[in-house]
Structures are given as structure tokens and as C-alpha cells.
C-alpha positions, 0 to 999 in steps of 0.5 A: 372883389368882382363888380356887377356887370352894366345892365344890357341896354338896348341898341341905339336909339331903341324907343321905349314905347310907354306900356299900356295902363289901366284908366286912372283913378278919379282924382283926389278930393280937395278942399279948393276947387278951382275953375272946374268948368275950364279944367273938366277935360284935364286928365285925371292923373295930371289934374290930381298932381296939380292939386296935390303937389306943393312946389317950393317958391324962391326969389331969384337968389334961390332963397325958399319964400313959401309954397304953392300948388302946382296948379297955380304956379303953372297958371300963366295968369298968376306968373305974370301978376305975382311971384310963382318963381319955383324950383325945378330940375332937369335931369340929363341921363347918359348910358356907357356909350354917352348917348342921352336919353331923351323923353317925349312928354305924354299927350295928357301933359298940362304943359308942353304936352308931346314935346321932346325934352331931356330925360326928366323934368320936374319939381322938387316938392315942398317936403322935408326930403326935398328941402335939404340944402346940404350937398343939393340932397333935396333936388337929388331926392326929387330927381331919384323920385321922378325917374321912378315916377316917369320913366319906371327906373329903379332907385337903385339904378340911379343913386342919389350920389351919383347925380351931379349938379352943374349949373342952375338957370332961371327962364319964363316960358308960356306954354298955351296961353293959359299954362307956362312955366316960370322956373329956377332949374337945377341942371343934373347930369348922370352917366348910368345904364338903367332899366327903363319902363316908362309911365304913360301917364307921363311919357309918350316915347323915350329914345337914346341919341347920340350927337348926330342924331340929336343934331338931326332932331334939332334940325326937325324941330327948327324946320317944322318937320314931322311936327317935332317940338322941343321943351323951352328949358331943353332948347336953352340947355342945348344952346347954352351948355349941353355941348361943353358938358356932353364933352366932360361926361365923355371924358369923366370930367364932369365935376370940373364943369360944375358952377352952382354958385351962378344963377343963369338968367336965360330967355 
């Protein structure tokens, strides 16, 4: 039996600039209009997703308590005044050289535009396929969906059974005064060689980083050099988990690092 060769990857730290695209279609019309005067300048694609996507509301023990629009879940006023804690996931994808794929969020993102972050960060939606608790299949399905949406990675390149859930963390972070995050975040690792076709509505840039290159990125972010900024959730993972988990990825022992019973409350 012969095995398929690994897909060829670009050389180290090759940048994958987002492909050009035609102007996005107008946002879908909904039954609820919220703060039109304030949000009229919001990118059409991001606005549509804000109102169409229904996030999964949970309590601090990760029990589902309802659902709410992505818009409401990310309004800082609502985060501070009500329970907008919702499920999220963060994917860390490594190639066969154990380089970590990072993305720079697009300029049109509502929260944390143009910051550098892990491979893919998003939310499972309130739908049957992404609410499956067994083996964290709902989260894995959502991760596969968003890797295609954001980075153009085909589902065949990232089979759901190859995502390894390593932990969960709970955090809260403001973005710009109006928007923010309050998430119970599932941290998923995967080692695969993939094809990339970044979506410019979601991603400004994508690069593979080795450990030394990531250290340099962190240094620039800490010093404010070149305007480099990191997402707060990525920084929390870097500061609390990434070094140990990266070593496990290199050794092929990621399963040994998994702790899905603990919910880490981080600030």
C-alpha cells in the first residue's frame, strides 16, 4: 500500500497574501436593525455575519444556556451588563516541519482588526452539527468549516478526527471600547500540510513561523515595533501553554498534554 505524499509547502515564513476579490454582496436583510447610524460603515460581509451567526451561550462550567447573535455577543456594553459568555475555538496548525501558521486578521474585522493571531479563531454556531458534545465533534466541525472560510483550506486537508483538543480557557478582553470578547475558548492543535487560499474578507496575511521567528514577533509586539499587535487570546496561549504544547507536537505526544476537564480562567 502506498501513502499519498505530503502536499508541498512554501519555504519557511512564506507569506500568503489574500487573493483579490470582487466587492461583497449587500448584507442580508434581517428582522432586527440595531444601531444603524453607528454601524453603517461596517464592512458588508462582517455586518452580515454579525447578524446571521448565532453563538452558543454557556455558563462558566461550559453548559449551554442559550444562543445570541454574534453582534450582541461582542458588544462590550452587553458583555459587561449581561451574560454574553459564548463558546469559541482557537486552532493552532503546524506543518510537517513543526512551523506554526499564524494569520493577520483583515482590516475589516469588527474586533481586533489587523492583529496577528493563531491559525484560526472563531465560534461554533448554534446548529446541530456544531453542538455535538461527543468527542468534541461540534467544535471540530466548526474548526474545519472556518479553516475553509478564512484560509481556503479544503476539508480533506484537515479531517475532523485530526484536531486534538488540548484545553479550555475562559477570558474577557475589550477591543476598542465598543466591541470585545468574552469567550470559553477550546484550544485545538493539528499537524498537517495544507493548501492555503486566504479569504481577504477575513485574513490580511498568513505566514508560517518557527520558534525563533515567533519570539521575534513577540518582541516586536511588546515594543510596538512596526505596529505589530497580537490578539489577547493568542497572547494568553503563548504565555500559558504554547511552549509545552509545541514540544509535544514535535515529539508526537500531543494527546499526553490534553486536559479537557479543567477550564482555565485567565486574564
